[in-house]
N, C-alpha and C positions, 0 to 999 in steps of 0.2 A: 187055320189059326196062329200056328207058329208063322207064318209070313204078318200077318197082323201085329204079332207080339214084337217080330223084330224091327218092322216098322217105327211100333211103341219106340220101345231104346233108340232108332236111330234120331227117330224128332225130338229125341228128349237131349240125346247126346248135342246133337246141333244148336239148339235154345241152349245149352251153357258153354259150347264154344264160343256161340256169337257175345253171350252173356262175359264170358272172360275175356271177351275182344275188347267188348266196348269199355270193361273197367280195366283194360291194360291203356287203352286208349287215354281214358280218363286221369289215370295216374300221371302218366308220363307230361299231360297236358298239365295237371298242377305243378309237377315238378317245375317242367319250362317256365309256365305264371311266377312260380314263388321264386326263380332264378333271376327271371326278368325284374321281380319287385326289387331284389335283392341291390342288384345294378341299378336300376334306378335311387334306391336309397341313400346309395353309394355314393353318385352321381348329385343326387339332391344335398350333402352332407357336405362335400369338396363344393358346392354353389355357395352354401351358407358360409364358409370359411373365407371365400373367398369373397364375399359379402361382405363380412365383420372387419377382413384386413383392409378393405375400401372406404369402410364408414370409419374407422380408425386413421388413416391417412386424410380424409376429409374433415375431421374434427382437429387434426393437428393443425393442418393448410387455415383453419377456419380461425383456430387460437390466433395464428402468427400474423392473418388478416387483422384481426380483430387488437393486436399489437401496434400494426403498423397505421391503421385509422386513429388509435390511440394517440402516436405521436404526429400523427399528421394534424390530427383535432388540438394539440397543443401547440405544434408551431403555426396553425392558423391563427390562433388565440394571439400567442406574440405576434403573429403580423397583424393583426388586427389592431392589437396596443399599439404598436408603433404606427399605423395608418391612423391609430385616432389623436396620435401628439399633434400637437401644435407644430406649425414649425419653430417656436421660439423653444419649444420644450426638447424637439431634436438638437436646436441648438448649443443648449445647456448642456442635456447629455454630451456631445459630440464634445464640447470646450471639458470637460470635467472629466471624461476617460482622457482627451490629450493630455490635461496636468498630470495624470496618474501615471503615464507612459513618461512625461517628462522629468517626474521625481523618481521614478526607478530607474533612470538612466544617468541622473543625475547621484543617484544612490551609489549604482556601481560604480560612475566614475569617483567618488568621495573614497569608495573602499579601496580602489587603487592607489590615490593619491596616499590615502592612509599606508597601506601596505609600503609603500616606495618611500614614504617618511620614516617609517621603523626601520625599515632596510638601511635606510640613510646612516640614519642614527646611531645604530646599532652594531655598525660596521667592522668596528675595532674587536668584535669579538667572534669568535672562531666557530666554525660548523659544527663542531662537537660542543660546543654549548648552548648556542640556540640558534633556533631558526624564526623566518618567519613566514606566514604561508595566508593564502585566502582561501575558505571552504564556507559552504551556505553563505555567503554573503556577508561574510562577517572576517577580519583578519584574527588569527591564530598566532600568536608568539609564545613559542615553547622553549621555555628556558630549563636547560639539563639539572639535575640534582648536584653535578660537579662544580657548577658556577655558581650555584645559591648556596647550599647548605652543606654541613658536613655530614656523615652517614649518619642516620637513626636523631638527627636534629632537627631542630625546627628554630635556629638562631640564623640567620641570613650571615655571609661572611664578606668580607669588606669588597669583593671584586663583584659580589652578589649586589650590594648596595649601589656600585657605580653602576651597574647594570641597570635599576631600576631607577636610579636618578637620572639617568639619560632617555627612557622609556616615559619617564612624568613630567619630562619636559615635551614632550609631544602630545602627552594627553592634558597636558595643563592649556596648550597652544591651540586644541579642538574639543573645548567644553563639550559640543554636540555628541559626544561618546561616553555610551554606557562601558562599563568595564568589568565583567565576572574574572574572576579569579579562583582558579580549579585546581586545586593538590593533587597527585595521583602517586602511586609507590608500585611496586615490585609485588609479587606475592607470597614472599617468604616475612612469617609472622614476624614481627618488630619485639625485639626486647630492650626494656631499659623503662624509662619513665613513661613512656606512652603505652596504655592499654593495648592498642591494634593498631592497625594498618588506617582504619578510619580517621582514629585519634589523631594520628601523626599526619594526616592527610590534609587534616582540617588545620590542625595547628601550623601546617606550612602557610596555609593560604589565607589567614587571619595574619600571620606574622607579615606577610608581603604588604598585605592592605593596610596595616598598621604604619608601615613604612613609608609606602606611598602617599596615606592621608595627615600624618603626624608630621614625616619631615619634610615631607616634599609637594605639600599642600595640595593635595588633588583633593578635589569637592568629596565628601566623605558618599554625597546620597548618589551619585554615580558608579559606586563600588560595591560589589559584591562578593561575599569570598563561600568559598563550597568544598567541601572534599569528594573526593570520587574514590579513596581506595585503591585498590588493585583491578577494578570492573572495566577498565577501560584503556585496557593496553593497545600499544600499537607496536609492539612488537611481541613474539612467543615471551613467555617467561621459564620455557624450559632453558635458554643458554643464558651466560651469563653477558654478554652484549646487548640481548633482548632486555633483559631484565635493567638493565642502564640505561636503558632507552625508555622505558617504562618508568623510570623515578623523573618525574618532572613535574613542573608547575606551569600550567598553560594561562597566559594572559590574553583573553577573548575582548576581541573590542567590536563593537557592534553601532552601528548610528543610531539616534534615535529617528522614531518611524512614526511620533504624533500626528504630523500632518496628513503623510499618507493614511495610517488609518483613518483618520476623519473622511478623508472622500470616501476610503471602502464604504464606510460605515452612511456614508449619507444614501437616503431613500433615491432611488431612481424617479426620474418624473413621472406623477400621475396622470393619467389619461383624464382628460375631458370629454363628455358627454356631448354632442354635438345634434 
C-alpha cells in the first residue's frame, strides 16, 4: 500500500514537473517571438521613413522636370512662331532691330557729343563751381551754390547768369534736348523768407528756368523745374565740405527718344497660318 502511495506521488510530481517545463518553454518562446516582432516593426518603420524620403525627393524632381518641360514648351512655341514667319516678316523684324541698335548707338554718340560741347563751353569756370558728367544716358551739369546764389537766396548772381547764358547757347543749338532743372540743398534747416529747404530748392530751380526761357530764349516746353530739398545728397551732410557740395543745382540734359519709343512700341510681326 505504501509503495502504491509513493508511486502515485512520484507520478504526480513528474506530471507537474513536465507541465512546468512545457509552460516555461512556451513563455520563453513567446518572449522570443515578441522580441522578434519588435525588431520587425522597427525595421518596417525605418523602411517607411526611407520610402517617404524617396517619395519627397521624387516629387521635388518631378516639379523640377515639369518646370523644364514648361520652359521647353515656351521655347518650342517661340520657335514655332519664328518658323511660321514668312521670309518677308523675318526681314522686317531684323530691319526693325537693326534700326533700334543704330538709334541706341546714335543716342550714345549724341550724349557724348553734348557732354563735350558743354565741357568746352564752360571751360572758363573752375571745378569747384561746376562739373559736367554723363550718368544714366544723360548729361549732368552740376552748378554749385557759390556760382549761382548767395546763401539762402534764390536770386541768381551775375556770374551765375553768365554761366547760364553759355549753357543756353548749347541748348539752343541742340533743340532735341529736354532739360530738367533740379534744386538741391543741404540738411541744415533754412531760415528767412523760405518756409523750408523744399521751398528753397524749388525756388532756385524755377529762378533758373525763368532766366533760361525769358532771358536766353530756351523753348519753355523743353524745360522742367523741380526741387529735391536735401533728399538726394552727393556727399555727407555731417561735414561743412559735404554740405557745400550738396548745395547745388543740376541741369540734366536728355535727348528726345520719340523715334526710339515708336520702334519699341511697334508690334512684332504676326504669324500667318499656312
